[in-house]
N, C-alpha and C positions, 0 to 999 in steps of 0.2 A: 445390769449386773457389772459391779465392780470388780476391777483385776487389780493383779500388779506386775512389774516386770521384775527379770531378774539375768544377771550378767553376772558370770563367776568365772573366773581362771584358775587355772594349776598350770605351775610350769615343773616338769619333769625334763632333767638334762637339758637341753637346748629347745625342748618342744611346749607349746604355749598350748595349752588346751582349753577352750570357751565353752559354755555352755549358756545359751542366749534366749531368751522368748522378751518380748515386748519392745519398748523402744528408747530404752536405757543403750549407751552404746560402748563399746571398747575401740579405743583409738591404738595403733603403734606408730610411736616415733621413732623414725630411723633417719638419718644423714638430713636432719634439718627438714624432714617432711611429715605430716600426720596422715595415716592411712587409716580409715574406718574401715573396719574388721566384721563388723556386724550390719544385717538388715535389719529396717524398723519394719516389725510387727504392725503396721498400721495400715489405716485407709490409705493415706498418703503415700506411705511406704510401697504398697500395691501398684498404685499410680506410675510413679517413679521405677518399679520394676518392669513395667508394659511399656515404657517409655511414652506415655500419656502426659507426664508430668516431669520437665528437666530436674537435676537434683538441686539445682541453687534455690528453688521454690519451696523446698519443705521447710525451711526454718521461720517463713512467714505465712505460711499455709492456714486456715484458720481450724481445717480440722487435721492437723498435724498428729494431736494426741488421741486420736479414737483408736482404741487398740483392736486389730483382730485377733492377736495371739497372746495371752497372760495367763500368769500362774492366777486362779481362782474364777476365771472365766468360763472355765470348762471343768469336769471334773478328771479329765486327763489332758496333759500338755506335753506335749513333744519339742523340747529344747533342740534350737539350731547346735549343731556341735562341730566347731572350727579348731582348726588344727594349722598352727603356724609356727616355722621354725625360728628362734632366736635369736640375736648377735649381740654380743658383748658391747655394750652401750645404748642398745636399744632403750625406752621408755615406753611404759603401757599405761593409760590412763583407761577406767572403768566411770563412766559417768550418767548422770540423769538427763534427761530431756530439758529441765533447767538451767541446765550447763552449756550442753552443744547447739540448744536453739538460739542462744545469744553470742557464742564464741564462734568464729570462722574457723576451718579446719587448719589454715596456716598459721592462725592465731595459738592453738595448740603447740605448734614447733616452737613458734617463737618462745611462748612462756619456759617451755622444758629446756631451751636454751639460755634464759635468762636466769632461771632458779637453780638454788644450790640444795638439790634434795629431793627426794618424793614429797615429802610432809609440805613442804614449801611450794612447790608446784600444786597441790592439791589445794592447798589454802588460796595460791594466788587464781586459781581457776573458780574456785566459790566467792572469791571478793568480786571478779571482773564479772559474775554473772550478776551480781546482788547489785552492784555499779549501774548495770545495766539494767536493772530492775526487770529481771526473770520474771515471768509469770508463773513460774511453778516451783517445787523444790530446787532446790540446788547442790547435790551429792555429787563429790569426785574422791575416787581412791588412786592413787599412783604407785606404779613402783621404777626403778631404776635396776635395769637388769646388769648383774657382774658377778664375775664369776663361776661363768657358764661350764657346764662338762658338758659332751655328748650326752644322747640320751642311751641307755643301756640298751641296744640292739640286740644281742643275741636275749637276755632276759625277758626283752620286751615282746619278741617273737614266740618264744616259749610260753611264755603265759597269755598271749594274747584270747587263747580260745576259752578261756575260762576268767580272766580277769574281766573283761570288755560287757560278757552278760551278767555277771555280778555286779559290776559298777553300775549298768543300767538298772538293772533290779533295785539295787540301792538308791539309785535316784529317781526311779518308778515310786519306789515304794516313800521315799520321802517326801516326793511331791504329792503323792495320793494323800498322804497324812496331813499336808499342809493345807490342800486344797479341802479335805473333809472337817477339817477345823474351819475352814473360812466359812463353809457352807452352814455347817452348824451355829454359826457366830462367836468361835470362841476366840478368847484372844491367844494371838500366837507369838 
């Protein structure tokens, strides 16, 4: 059965919220370091989490793209939800495995420091992946974090009881509709 990956980001105040399923990745670039915020939902990713395989072997492993969780693999999918506090000057990179499989983590940070703006960083990552003859699609979207305001603590806590279930219900309904269309063979 074929499936696809999903890594979505939302910033509210200074809080990054990621919804993630599959083997696309989200990187936070801070202080000239790249930190991968997501776990790969692949057979090889499971081996890394079980400490059977060292993380530095993932990029070259022959089975790195075998998904264990993805949109369309099953009728329902529960994405990982990751929250992280952002700082002024951070950069965020969301990219497909065709990008991260041929670009080392430290190279993400180096490119972020050498480019002018998010669009140039995205294009530089894609160009580098293509120059290195990636064997998969090369997609990247980036954001430079500027003008942060603190997360609205009072309103957030007051609404938490109803907004989180509503958000989860909407996400499930959206993913269900998407999965149903995939199962029926519709164009989405």
